[in-house]
N, C-alpha and C positions, 0 to 999 in steps of 0.2 A: 479470573485466572486464578487456578491453582500454584498454593506456591510451593510447590514443591518442581515441580517440570518450570524450566521459560518459556515465554511467548515467542514465535516464530511468527519475526513479521521482515515480508519483502517487500523490498524501495523497489519501486523501476521507477528511476530517472534517468532521463542523457546528460543529466547536469552533475557531474561530480561532487559542487563544493554546494549543494541543494544536501546528496547524501551525506557530504561528512558533515554538515549541520544536523541532520535529522536523525546518525549516527551519536551523535557530541550532546542534542541533543537527550534521545530518548536511552543513555548508557546507566545513567544515575536514577533513573525513577525508580522508582514503588515497586515496578512489579519487574523479579528479572528478565530480561528479553536475550532474546538474538538476534540484530538485522542481517538479513542478506539483501544485495543486492544486483538488480537487473540492469543494463547498461541500454536496455529499448524492449520495446513490447517483443521482438523473436527469441531475446535470454529469458524475455518472463516465462513465455510458453513451451521455454525449455525447460527451464524449474521446476514448473508446476505438470511436465511431463513430465521429470526426471530422466530426461534425454541427456547426454553428454554434457558439458563434463557433468552435472546435475547432477548422477545416477545415486548420489543416497542425500538428495535434499528433503530436507522435511516438509510434512505440508504445514502453508501458512495458517495461523491464527489470525491474522490480522496482514491487508495488502495495501500499500498507500499506492497509487499511480498514476504519475503521469500522462497528460495529453498527449504532449505533443511531443515526437518521438521521433528517432527516425526507421525506418524497414517497416516497422508494426506499431500500429501508432496508437496510443492510450483506451479508444474507444474501442478500436478491434479486440482486443486484448478483453475490454470492461466486457465485451458482449461476450465470447470465447468463457470467460467465468459463469457466468450464469447460464451459459445453454448447457452447459458441463453439469450429469448432474452427483462427477464426487468431485465438484470446488461452487458450486452455486452460493451453499453458504457460512463460502469466506467472507468474510463481513469487506468491504472494497471500497476506500477513499477514496475519490479523484483527490488529487491535492496538485491543482496546476497554476498558470497566470494567469489563463484563459477570463476572462468575464462574457466571453461572448453567451449570449440566452440561446445559439441554437445550440452549444456544448454544454450548458447546463441540462436544457432540456433534453438534449440525445442523451447525457445521462445517467439522467435521473428514468428517462423510456424503456434504456438499458438497465435500468435495476441498482444504480448504484447506491451505497449504502449513505453516501457523504459526498457533497460537493465543499468543498474548499479551492480559496485563491487564494493562492502564500505569497505573503502582505512581503513588501519590500526592505520594509527595515526587519534588519537580524534580528532585534532585540522582541518584537511584536512575532514576528515567525517561531521562533523560539518558545515563547508562551501560544502559540498555537499546538506546538507539538507537545506540549509538556499540556494542554487542555484535552490534546484529541488523545494522548496515553490514558490518562486521568477516566475519561468518559470507555475509550472500549477497553483498556487493559484491565481497571478497577472497579468500575459502574455497570457494564454492558457484561450480563453472562453472554458469555460464546459453546457455540456447538465444541459436539470433540470430537474431533473425525471427521 
């Protein structure tokens, strides 16, 4: 990512505690970023479509997506992202508690860029988030627009 513009990260998770932990873990990283949160898949799609109340939402540079959410689930959101010519190049990392092989396989079949299981230990979860930031925002070259 460029040092000029902050990286726009969309976190889609119905657990406010996990969202807060993600925000705290990424706020002091090497790459400036802005975290945007959606509480469920329906809100995430409204954000991406720039529908009310997200009319001025930026295009995310990275999406961290939970699977098990109310209204519209993570797999459905992932499929919508990867089916869209406008969004399919946005790296989408599944960040979930599910270790089910069906979920893992389904997400990779739907073109998830990575599937990560949330650790139950806060320190380990924080380390995982640092690794996500290090790889996706420092090492990987992401598309613009």
